[in-house]
C-alpha positions in Angstrom: 0.0 0.0 0.0 2.8 2.4 0.8 4.5 1.6 -2.5 1.3 2.4 -4.4 0.7 5.6 -2.5 4.3 6.7 -3.2 3.9 5.8 -6.9 0.6 7.8 -7.2 2.2 10.8 -5.4 5.2 10.7 -7.7 3.0 10.6 -10.8 0.9 13.6 -9.6 3.9 15.8 -8.7 5.7 15.0 -12.0 2.7 15.9 -14.2 2.3 13.0 -16.5 2.6 11.4 -19.7 2.1 7.7 -20.3 3.0 4.7 -22.2 2.4 1.0 -21.9 5.1 -1.6 -21.5 4.7 -5.2 -20.2 5.6 -6.1 -16.6 6.6 -9.7 -15.8 3.5 -11.8 -15.5 0.3 -10.1 -16.6 0.9 -6.5 -15.4 1.2 -3.7 -18.0 3.6 -0.9 -17.2 2.8 2.7 -18.2 5.9 4.7 -19.0 8.9 5.2 -21.3 10.3 2.3 -23.2 14.0 2.7 -23.7 15.9 1.3 -26.7 17.7 -1.0 -24.3 14.5 -2.6 -23.1 15.0 -5.4 -25.6 17.9 -6.6 -23.4 15.6 -7.5 -20.6 15.1 -11.1 -19.8 11.8 -13.0 -19.4 9.7 -10.0 -20.4 6.6 -10.6 -22.6 5.8 -7.9 -25.1 2.1 -7.8 -26.1 0.7 -6.4 -29.3 -0.2 -3.2 -27.5 2.6 -0.6 -28.1 3.8 1.8 -25.5 2.1 5.1 -25.7 5.5 6.8 -25.3 8.7 5.3 -26.5 12.3 6.5 -26.9 13.9 5.5 -30.2 17.3 6.7 -31.4 17.0 9.8 -29.3 13.5 10.6 -30.4 10.4 10.7 -28.2 7.7 8.8 -30.0 4.1 9.3 -28.9 1.9 6.5 -30.3 -1.3 8.3 -31.1 -2.9 5.1 -32.3 -3.0 3.9 -28.6 -4.4 7.2 -27.2 -7.9 6.9 -25.8 -9.0 10.2 -27.4 -7.7 9.8 -30.9 -11.2 9.6 -32.5 -12.2 13.0 -30.9 -9.2 15.3 -31.2 -7.4 17.2 -34.0 -3.6 16.9 -34.4 -3.2 20.2 -32.7 -5.3 19.1 -29.7 -3.4 15.8 -29.5 -0.1 17.7 -29.3 -1.2 19.1 -25.8 -0.7 15.5 -24.5 2.9 15.1 -25.9 5.8 15.9 -23.6 7.9 19.0 -24.5 5.0 20.5 -26.5 2.6 23.3 -25.5 -0.5 24.5 -27.4 -1.6 27.9 -26.2 -5.3 28.9 -26.2 -5.0 30.8 -29.5 -3.5 27.7 -31.1 0.2 28.8 -31.0 2.4 25.7 -30.8 5.6 25.7 -28.7 8.3 23.1 -28.5 10.4 23.4 -25.3 8.7 26.7 -24.8 9.9 28.1 -28.2 8.3 28.8 -31.5 11.6 28.0 -33.2 10.9 24.5 -34.6 9.8 22.7 -37.7 6.8 20.5 -38.3 7.1 17.6 -40.8 4.4 15.3 -42.2 5.8 11.8 -42.7 9.3 13.2 -42.6 8.8 15.9 -45.2 7.7 19.5 -45.4 4.4 20.7 -46.9 3.3 24.1 -48.0 0.8 24.7 -45.3 3.0 23.3 -42.5 5.8 25.6 -43.6 3.5 28.7 -43.5 1.3 28.0 -40.5 1.4 24.6 -38.7 -1.4 25.9 -36.4 -3.9 26.0 -39.2 -2.7 22.7 -40.8 -2.7 20.7 -37.6 -6.1 21.8 -36.4 -7.6 20.6 -39.7 -5.8 17.2 -39.5 -7.7 14.6 -37.4 -5.8 12.6 -34.8 -7.5 9.4 -36.0 -5.3 9.3 -39.1 -2.1 9.7 -37.1 0.0 6.7 -36.2 2.6 8.6 -34.0 4.2 12.0 -33.2 8.0 12.1 -33.0 9.8 14.8 -31.0 13.4 15.2 -32.1 15.1 17.8 -29.9 18.7 17.0 -31.0 18.5 16.2 -34.7 21.6 14.5 -36.3 23.4 16.0 -39.3 21.1 14.0 -41.6 18.3 16.5 -40.9 18.2 20.0 -42.3 19.7 22.5 -39.9 16.4 24.4 -39.4 14.6 24.4 -36.0 16.6 25.6 -33.1 14.1 23.9 -30.7 13.9 20.7 -32.7 11.5 18.9 -35.0 7.9 17.6 -34.7 7.3 14.8 -37.1 3.7 13.7 -37.7 3.5 10.1 -38.9 0.2 9.1 -40.5 -1.1 5.5 -40.2 0.7 3.0 -42.4 -1.5 0.6 -44.3 -0.9 -3.1 -45.0 -1.4 -5.8 -47.7 -5.0 -6.6 -48.7 -7.5 -3.8 -48.0 -8.9 -1.8 -45.1 -10.4 1.5 -44.3 -12.3 3.6 -41.8 -15.1 6.1 -41.5 -15.2 8.5 -38.6 -16.8 11.7 -37.5 -17.1 14.0 -34.5 -19.1 17.0 -33.4 -18.8 19.3 -30.4 -21.1 21.9 -28.8 -18.9 24.8 -29.9 -19.8 24.0 -33.5 -16.7 22.0 -34.6 -17.4 19.1 -36.9 -15.1 16.6 -38.6 -15.6 13.8 -41.1 -12.8 11.5 -42.2 -12.6 8.5 -44.6 -9.5 6.3 -45.1 -8.8 3.6 -47.6 -5.8 1.4 -48.1 -5.4 -1.5 -50.5 -2.6 -3.6 -52.1 -2.8 -6.2 -54.8 0.4 -7.8 -56.2 3.1 -5.1 -56.4 0.7 -2.1 -56.4 -0.4 -0.4 -53.2 -2.8 2.5 -52.7 -3.1 4.5 -49.5 -5.2 7.6 -48.9 -7.5 9.6 -46.8 -9.8 12.7 -47.0 -11.1 14.8 -44.2 -13.5 17.8 -44.0 -13.6 20.2 -41.0 -16.0 23.0 -40.2 -15.7 25.3 -37.2 -16.9 28.5 -35.6 -14.7 30.1 -33.0 -16.1 33.0 -31.0 -14.1 35.3 -28.7 -13.9 38.7 -27.2 -11.1 41.0 -26.2 -10.1 43.9 -23.9 -7.1 46.1 -24.2 -5.6 49.0 -22.3 -2.5 51.0 -23.4 -0.8 54.0 -21.9 1.8 56.0 -24.0 4.7 57.6 -22.2 6.1 59.4 -25.3 7.1 62.9 -24.1 4.5 65.5 -25.2 2.3 62.7 -26.6 1.0 61.0 -23.5 -2.4 59.3 -24.0 -4.5 56.3 -23.0 -6.3 53.9 -25.4 -9.0 51.5 -24.3 -10.3 48.9 -26.7 -13.1 46.2 -26.5 -14.0 43.9 -29.3 -15.4 40.5 -30.4 -14.8 38.1 -33.2 -16.6 35.3 -35.0 -14.2 33.1 -37.0 -15.9 30.6 -39.3 -14.0 28.2 -41.5 -14.1 25.1 -43.6 -11.1 23.0 -44.6 -10.5 20.0 -46.9 -7.4 17.8 -46.6 -6.6 14.9 -48.8 -3.6 12.6 -49.1 -2.9 9.9 -51.7 0.1 7.5 -52.2 0.7 5.0 -55.0 3.5 2.6 -54.4 4.9 -0.1 -56.8 7.5 -2.7 -56.0 9.8 -2.9 -59.0 11.4 -6.1 -57.6 12.2 -7.6 -54.2 14.8 -4.9 -53.4 13.5 -1.7 -55.0 10.3 0.4 -55.1 8.8 3.6 -56.4 6.3 5.8 -54.6 4.2 8.7 -56.0 2.4 10.7 -53.4 0.4 13.9 -53.0 -1.0 16.1 -50.2 -3.7 18.7 -50.9 -5.3 21.3 -48.6 -8.0 23.8 -49.3 -9.2 26.3 -46.7 -11.8 29.0 -46.7 -12.2 31.2 -43.5 -13.9 34.4 -42.5 -13.5 36.7 -39.5 -16.0 39.3 -38.4 -14.5 41.5 -35.8 -16.3 44.7 -34.6 -14.4 46.9 -32.1 -14.9 50.0 -29.9 -12.0 52.4 -29.3 -11.7 55.2 -26.7 -8.7 57.4 -27.0 -7.9 59.9 -24.2 -5.2 62.3 -25.4 -4.1 64.8 -22.7 -5.9 68.1 -22.7 -8.1 67.1 -25.7 -11.6 65.7 -26.1 -12.1 62.0 -26.0 -12.2 60.3 -29.4 -14.5 57.4 -29.9 -14.0 54.9 -32.7 -16.6 52.3 -33.9 -14.7 49.9 -36.2 -15.7 46.9 -38.1 -13.5 44.5 -40.0 -14.6 41.6 -42.2 -11.7 39.4 -43.4 -11.8 36.6 -45.9 -8.9 34.0 -45.9 -8.2 31.6 -48.7 -5.4 29.0 -48.9 -4.7 26.3 -51.4 -1.6 24.1 -51.2 -0.4 20.9 -52.7 2.7 18.7 -52.6 3.7 16.2 -55.2 6.6 13.8 -54.7 8.4 10.8 -56.2 10.6 8.4 -54.3 12.9 5.7 -55.4 14.4 3.3 -52.9 17.0 0.5 -53.5 17.9 -2.0 -50.8 21.1 -4.1 -51.3 21.7 -7.5 -50.0 23.5 -6.4 -46.9 21.0 -5.2 -44.2 21.2 -1.4 -43.8 22.8 -0.9 -47.3 20.4 1.5 -49.1 20.2 4.1 -51.8 17.2 6.5 -52.1 16.3 9.4 -54.4 13.5 11.8 -53.6 11.9 14.5 -55.7 9.3 16.9 -54.4 7.4 20.0 -55.5 5.6 22.1 -53.0 3.2 24.9 -54.0 1.0 27.2 -52.0 -1.3 30.2 -52.7 -2.8 32.2 -49.8 -4.8 35.4 -49.9 -6.2 37.8 -47.3 -9.0 40.2 -48.3 -10.2 42.6 -45.6 -13.0 45.3 -45.7 -12.8 47.9 -42.9 -15.1 50.7 -41.8 -13.6 53.1 -39.3 -16.1 55.7 -37.8 -14.5 58.3 -35.6 -16.1 60.9 -33.4 -14.6 63.5 -33.7 -12.4 62.8 -36.7 -12.7 61.6 -40.3 -14.4 58.3 -41.2 -12.4 55.8 -43.3 -13.5 52.9 -45.6 -10.5 50.7 -46.5 -9.9 47.6 -48.5 -6.7 45.6 -47.8 -5.4 42.7 -50.0 -2.4 40.5 -49.7 -1.7 37.5 -51.9 1.2 35.1 -51.2 2.5 32.6 -53.7 5.3 30.2 -53.1 6.9 27.2 -54.7 9.6 24.8 -53.4 11.4 22.2 -55.5 13.7 19.7 -53.8 16.1 17.0 -54.9 17.6 14.7 -52.3 20.0 11.7 -52.6 20.8 9.5 -49.6 23.2 6.6 -49.3 23.7 4.3 -46.2 26.2 1.5 -45.9 27.2 -0.7 -42.9 30.9 -0.8 -42.0 32.9 -3.5 -40.2 32.6 -3.6 -36.4 28.9 -2.7 -36.4 29.5 0.7 -37.9 27.1 2.6 -40.1 27.9 5.4 -42.6 25.3 7.7 -44.0 25.8 10.5 -46.5 23.8 12.6 -48.9 23.3 15.8 -50.9 20.3 18.0 -51.2 19.1 21.1 -53.1 16.1 23.3 -52.4 14.9 26.0 -54.7 12.3 28.4 -53.2 10.5 31.3 -54.8 8.0 33.5 -52.9 6.0 36.4 -54.1 3.7 38.7 -52.1 1.4 41.2 -53.9 -0.2 43.6 -51.5 -2.3 46.8 -51.9 -4.7 49.0 -50.1 -7.6 51.0 -51.5 -9.4 53.9 -49.8 -13.1 54.4 -50.6 -14.1 58.0 -50.2 -17.6 57.0 -51.5 -19.2 53.7 -52.7 -18.3 54.4 -56.3 -14.7 55.3 -56.0 -11.6 53.4 -54.9 -8.2 55.2 -54.5 -5.1 53.1 -54.5 -2.8 54.0 -51.6 0.6 54.2 -53.2 2.5 53.9 -49.9 0.7 50.7 -49.1 1.2 48.8 -52.3 4.1 46.8 -53.7 5.1 43.4 -55.1 7.7 41.6 -53.0 9.7 38.8 -54.6 12.0 36.5 -52.6 14.2 33.7 -53.8 16.2 31.2 -51.6 18.5 28.5 -52.9 20.0 25.9 -50.5 22.8 23.4 -51.3 23.6 20.9 -48.6 25.8 17.9 -48.0 26.1 15.7 -44.9 27.7 12.6 -43.5 27.1 10.7 -40.2 29.1 7.8 -38.8 27.7 5.4 -36.1 29.9 3.0 -34.2 30.2 1.4 -30.8 33.0 1.5 -28.2 33.6 -1.9 -26.7 30.3 -3.1 -28.2 28.5 -1.1 -25.6 28.6 2.6 -25.9 26.9 3.9 -29.1 28.4 7.0 -30.7 27.1 9.0 -33.6 29.2 11.8 -35.1 27.9 14.0 -37.9 28.7 17.0 -40.0 26.6 19.1 -42.4 27.5 21.9 -44.7 24.8 24.2 -46.1 25.2 27.1 -48.5 22.3 29.5 -48.8 21.8 32.2 -51.4 18.9 34.7 -51.0 17.6 37.7 -52.8 14.6 40.0 -52.2 13.3 42.4 -54.8 10.7 45.3 -54.3 9.1 46.0 -57.7 7.9 49.6 -57.1 11.2 50.9 -55.9 13.3 48.5 -57.9 15.3 47.7 -54.7 17.1 44.4 -54.3 18.6 42.8 -51.2 21.1 40.0 -51.4 22.1 37.8 -48.4 24.4 34.8 -48.8 25.8 32.6 -46.0 27.6 29.3 -45.3 27.1 27.2 -42.2 29.0 24.2 -40.9 26.8 22.1 -38.6 28.5 19.5 -36.3 26.4 17.0 -34.2 27.3 14.4 -31.6 25.2 11.8 -29.9 26.5 9.3 -27.3 24.4 6.5 -25.8 25.6 4.7 -22.7 23.6 1.7 -21.5 24.0 1.6 -17.7 22.0 -1.6 -17.2 19.2 -3.5 -18.8 16.7 -0.9 -17.5 18.8 2.3 -17.5 20.2 4.3 -20.4 22.1 7.6 -20.6 22.4 9.8 -23.7 24.4 13.0 -24.2 24.0 15.1 -27.3 25.2 18.3 -28.9 24.0 20.0 -32.1 24.3 23.4 -33.8 21.1 24.6 -35.5 20.0 27.3 -37.9 16.7 29.1 -38.3 15.9 30.8 -41.6 13.1 33.4 -41.7 10.0 32.4 -43.7 7.6 34.6 -45.8 5.4 35.5 -42.8 8.3 37.1 -41.1 9.8 38.7 -44.2 6.7 40.0 -45.9 6.6 43.9 -45.5 2.8 43.9 -46.1 1.2 46.2 -43.4 -2.0 44.9 -41.8 -3.8 47.9 -40.5 -7.3 46.5 -40.1 -6.9 48.0 -36.6 -5.1 51.3 -37.1 -4.1 51.4 -33.5 -2.4 48.0 -33.7 -0.7 47.3 -37.0 1.6 44.5 -38.0 4.2 43.9 -40.7 7.1 41.7 -41.6 10.8 42.6 -41.7 12.6 41.9 -45.1 16.0 42.5 -43.5 15.7 39.5 -41.1 18.9 37.4 -40.8 19.0 33.7 -39.9 19.4 32.8 -36.2 22.0 30.2 -35.1 22.0 28.2 -31.9 24.1 25.7 -29.9 22.2 23.1 -28.0 23.4 20.4 -25.5 21.2 17.9 -23.8 21.2 14.8 -21.6 18.6 12.0 -21.5 18.3 9.5 -18.7 15.8 6.6 -18.8 15.1 4.1 -16.1 12.3 1.5 -15.4 11.9 0.3 -11.8 9.1 -2.1 -11.2 5.9 -0.5 -12.4 7.4 3.0 -12.6 9.2 4.5 -15.6 11.1 7.8 -15.5 12.7 10.0 -18.1 14.9 12.9 -17.1 16.1 15.3 -19.8 18.0 18.5 -18.9 19.0 20.8 -21.8 20.5 24.2 -22.6 20.2 26.2 -25.8 21.8 29.5 -26.6 20.7 31.4 -29.8 22.5 34.3 -31.5 20.6 36.8 -33.7 17.4 35.2 -32.3 14.2 36.1 -34.2 11.7 37.5 -31.8 8.4 39.4 -31.8 8.9 43.2 -31.2 6.5 46.0 -30.5 7.3 49.7 -31.3 5.3 52.9 -30.8 4.5 55.0 -33.8 5.3 58.7 -34.3 1.8 59.7 -33.2 2.1 57.7 -30.0 -1.3 56.1 -30.5 -0.2 53.4 -32.9 1.7 50.2 -32.0 3.5 48.3 -34.7 4.1 44.6 -34.2 6.9 43.0 -36.2 9.9 40.6 -35.8 13.5 41.4 -35.4 16.9 39.8 -34.7 17.9 40.3 -31.1 21.4 39.7 -29.8 20.8 36.6 -27.7 18.2 34.2 -26.3 19.1 31.4 -23.9 16.9 28.7 -22.3 17.8 26.1 -19.7 15.1 23.4 -19.1 14.5 20.1 -17.3 11.9 17.5 -18.5 10.6 15.0 -16.1 8.3 12.3 -17.5 6.8 9.7 -15.1 4.4 6.8 -15.7 3.1 4.2 -13.2 0.7 1.2 -13.6 -1.1 1.1 -10.2 -2.9 -2.2 -11.1 -3.9 -4.1 -14.2 -6.7 -1.6 -14.9 -5.5 1.7 -13.6 -2.5 3.9 -14.7 -1.4 7.4 -13.9 1.1 9.4 -15.9 2.6 12.9 -16.0 5.3 15.3 -17.3 6.6 18.7 -16.2 9.1 21.1 -17.7 10.4 24.1 -15.8 12.4 26.5 -18.0 14.5 29.6 -17.3 14.7 32.0 -20.2 16.9 35.0 -20.9 16.4 37.5 -23.8 18.8 40.3 -24.4 19.2 43.0 -27.1 21.7 45.8 -27.1 21.6 46.7 -30.8 19.5 49.8 -31.3 17.2 49.8 -28.2 18.4 48.1 -25.1 15.9 45.5 -23.9 16.4 42.6 -21.5 14.0 40.2 -19.8 14.4 37.0 -17.9 12.1 34.6 -16.0 10.9 31.2 -15.2 8.0 29.3 -16.8 6.7 25.7 -16.6 4.4 23.4 -18.6 2.8 20.3 -17.2 0.2 17.6 -18.0 -1.2 14.8 -15.9 -3.7 12.0 -16.8 -5.2 8.9 -15.3 -7.1 6.2 -17.2 -9.1 3.3 -15.9 -10.4 0.2 -17.8 -13.9 -0.5 -16.6 -14.1 -3.7 -18.6 -16.6 -4.7 -21.4 -14.7 -2.4 -23.8 -15.4 0.7 -21.7 -12.5 3.1 -20.6 -12.5 6.4 -18.8 -9.7 9.1 -18.6 -9.2 12.2 -16.6 -6.6 14.7 -17.6 -5.3 18.1 -16.4 -3.1 20.7 -18.0 -1.3 23.6 -16.2 1.0 26.0 -18.1 2.4 29.0 -16.4 3.0 32.4 -17.9 6.2 32.8 -19.9 8.6 35.7 -20.5 8.7 37.6 -23.8 11.2 40.3 -24.9 9.0 43.1 -23.6 6.8 41.4 -21.0 5.0 38.1 -20.2 2.4 35.9 -21.9 -0.2 34.7 -19.5 -0.6 31.0 -18.5 -3.7 28.9 -18.5 -5.1 25.6 -17.1 -7.6 23.1 -18.4 -9.1 19.7 -17.6 -11.0 17.0 -19.6 -13.0 13.8 -19.0 -13.3 11.2 -21.7 -15.2 7.9 -22.1 -14.6 5.4 -24.9 -16.7 2.3 -25.7 -15.7 -0.4 -28.1 -18.5 -1.9 -30.3 -19.1 -4.7 -32.8 -16.1 -6.8 -31.8 -13.8 -3.8 -31.6 -14.7 -2.8 -35.2 -16.2 0.5 -34.0 -15.8 2.9 -31.1 -18.1 5.5 -29.6 -16.5 8.2 -27.5 -17.5 11.2 -25.4 -15.1 14.0 -24.7 -15.9 16.6 -22.0 -13.7 19.7 -22.0 -13.6 22.3 -19.1 -16.7 21.2 -17.2 -16.0 23.8 -14.5 -14.8 26.7 -16.6 -16.9 28.5 -19.3 -14.0 30.4 -20.9 -10.3 31.0 -20.7 -8.9 34.5 -20.1 -5.5 34.7 -21.9 -3.5 37.8 -21.1 -0.3 39.4 -22.3 1.4 42.2 -20.4 4.0 44.4 -22.2 6.4 46.8 -20.4 8.4 49.2 -22.5 10.0 52.5 -21.6 7.7 54.2 -24.1 4.4 52.4 -23.4 2.5 49.9 -21.3 0.0 47.5 -22.7 -2.3 44.8 -21.4 -4.4 42.7 -23.7 -6.8 40.0 -22.7 -8.5 37.5 -25.0 -11.5 35.4 -23.8 -12.1 32.0 -25.5 -15.1 29.8 -24.8 -13.8 26.4 -23.8 -16.6 24.4 -22.1 -17.7 21.8 -24.6 -19.0 18.2 -25.1 -17.7 16.3 -28.1 -19.2 13.1 -29.5 -17.2 10.9 -31.9 -17.7 7.6 -33.8 -15.2 5.5 -35.7 -15.8 2.4 -37.8 -13.1 0.2 -39.3 -13.4 -2.4 -42.1 -11.2 -4.8 -44.0 -8.0 -6.5 -43.0 -4.4 -6.0 -44.1 -1.1 -8.0 -43.6 1.9 -6.2 -45.2 2.9 -2.5 -45.3 1.8 -0.7 -48.4 3.6 2.6 -48.1 7.1 2.9 -49.7 7.3 6.7 -49.3 10.5 8.1 -47.8 9.9 11.8 -48.5 12.1 14.8 -48.2 12.7 16.6 -44.9 12.7 20.3 -45.6 13.1 21.5 -42.0 15.2 24.5 -42.5 12.9 27.6 -42.4 11.3 29.5 -39.6 7.6 30.2 -40.0 5.2 32.5 -38.0 1.6 31.6 -37.4 -1.1 33.9 -38.6 -2.9 35.7 -35.8 -6.5 35.0 -36.6 
């Protein structure tokens, strides 16, 4: 009894995360499964995979074994993954940072590169097999992502045929329908899925800002609301063909179509010193449209010797995104304005990648490869002023065409070997040459930036015993800015709070060291992962006050340095054959400093945590309780508010496990989340609060049919994880 109480207390304090391994006899262990677990004696492994595993330095969350996979989107599922935080507005953080890359089946896609938040909330978790977290990528990966890589692996089909139909609906008017189909006959395999999502997000906001600009002191109070409606369609298709027993071809495509609108009325009260109060009644109606597709071809050749492979990957990535906003600004006293803003973004990315791997004597492994990426991006933006319904005046200072080109040539090599047949060592080096150019059409201005980076990586694995493993790693990383950070288009739908990109952004570089310790003791598993990352020329959000002191401009800039020291604790415990409790917690100390231009400095602690407990009631019925708690975190000019949430879920298996019916209850005791940011600057103070409705009930159903035996997919894909993106704020 004391042992169980101690295990329960340890799980609660550590804030969980869980996985399932097998205990001697019939008990199932919840926790982390180390690579060295295969060395254990007299351990029976069942068909049920662990929910969390550690493979080659990657944390692997097996979504297929999650109780809530039929109810959640990919973005919502990420909340349950260690090291990942999803904030109330959908912003995704890895180790508390937005500097990371999201891949789909090991490759980049147009929508993921631009806005992973939008892509992952339209992707249902039911089609995901696992989520990989790679915090110390080897030289084989592109250098992008100072915090690491999130790799979304969709379900892999098998020989024969199978498929599924699923759908879910919640009381906040989110609905999803998904169909999957996989088949293989002879040498030909087909795998695909299509999903449709509709949603309506309502919210309200409050803001207060005080300007301290000498001779221009004033106070601005703002209240507003928004209704964000959207529909998205996502489809994936892969055709694979086995040329012979050792080589295969794979043709694949991913397509996404999204149509969204946002209706956001706002009331503004401006109190300039010694002047009458100005009242502003503003309305903004914005239409968003995005279309993206990826088309790829893979060739893989496997030689007689195991681990001896050659692969060639070709990929074309295209995206078209438009924003069209109609604004009415009624001021009393003051002039009324009727504005129309437009921004169209068009991007293409062509990639060629060649990889070769060969085993060496003494259990060594050599991998090498070359890669080229050719990117072209164009942004066409303009603004029209409507003095009356029949006239539209083009605003010359708010119109331009911005063209950006980026070419990357890379080569890498990694060497794996063992010392005394026990200690695993992986050494790697990568060299990347980047050529960029930006051209403004109206002013005929061109910006050229070229740079060369050498990227060393080191990973050392030390098995301490059959149940304990220690890993030490080092990597140097690079983060290139993406179009959302570079685009100079000015969004002034709210004239008091405008935003724009920075075409002069430079890449940021980082050095990262980490240690990973895994241990399994009886029914308890523990993962301890301290890490430290220091980033130079870090790309950070930055707010500045305008010349009239009533306007704040939000942009991004390179600051001198950002450093973060964190510690991950992941604990899982199987209390009895039916009951498990699991958790994770990550405290982080962050320092941001800028001495170039304006001197700004901020430091502080933050923490993210998650705890869950599930119970098997028998007869195919399971229940789970979970709790999230994320503290506020420091930003360059202030802090972002934290939040908490809780969920209850029930899942019932039907028709001999061919179907499942699930109920997901979110925030039973809290109607809405108040998410607050506080900015302190020598020239102004600003507090913004956004209120999101969160209490909801969601009902889901999933039906599976068919039976497969052998894997269909032959896709390898390219891994373009080398650019930094910024999520759209809508």
